[in-house]
N, C-alpha and C positions, 0 to 999 in steps of 0.2 A: 256718834258712833258710825261704824261702817255700814250697818244695815239700818233700815227704818226710814225716817223722813229724809235722810241725806243719801241720795243715790251716788254711787261711785262714778269715776271718770268714764267708765265704760258706757254707762247709761246715757251720759251727756253726749258721747261720741255718736251713738246710734241715733240719737235725736237729731243731731246736726246734719247727718248725711242727706235725708230727704229734703230738708230745708235748703241746703246748698244746691241740690239738684233742681229744686223748684226755682230758685233764684237764677241759676244758669239758663233754665228754660225760658223764663220771662225776659231776661236780658237779651237772649238770642232773638226772641220775637220782637222786642223793642228795637234791636239793631236792624232787623230786616225791615221793619216799618220805616225806620229812619232812612235807610238806604233807598227804599222805594220813593220816599218823599224827596230825597236828594236828587234822584234821577229826574223826577218831574221838574224840580227847580232848575236843574242843569239845562233841560230842554227849553225852559222858559227863558233862561239867561242867554241862550244861543240866539234868541230873537233880538235882544238888545245887547249887543256886544259891549257897549260902553259900560253898562251896569255890571256885566260879567267881569270886565277888566278891573273895575274899582273893587269889586268884591274879592277877586283873586289876590290883589295886592294887599288888601286888608288881612286876608287869611294868612298870607305869607309873612307879613310883618308881625302878626300875632304869635307865630311859632317861635 
């Protein structure tokens, strides 16, 4: 039936909104952490340019 144990599509929609928002929030935090980590690695690679060069070519060929 429409009422009772089976909630309508409206109920499902309202449930999804906070979940999606939480997902966006966590993914944004993860992205920030990743970028910070990347910046640290970039500085490290600057010290050994040969390693940086090989990694860059790997990244470019992977695309």
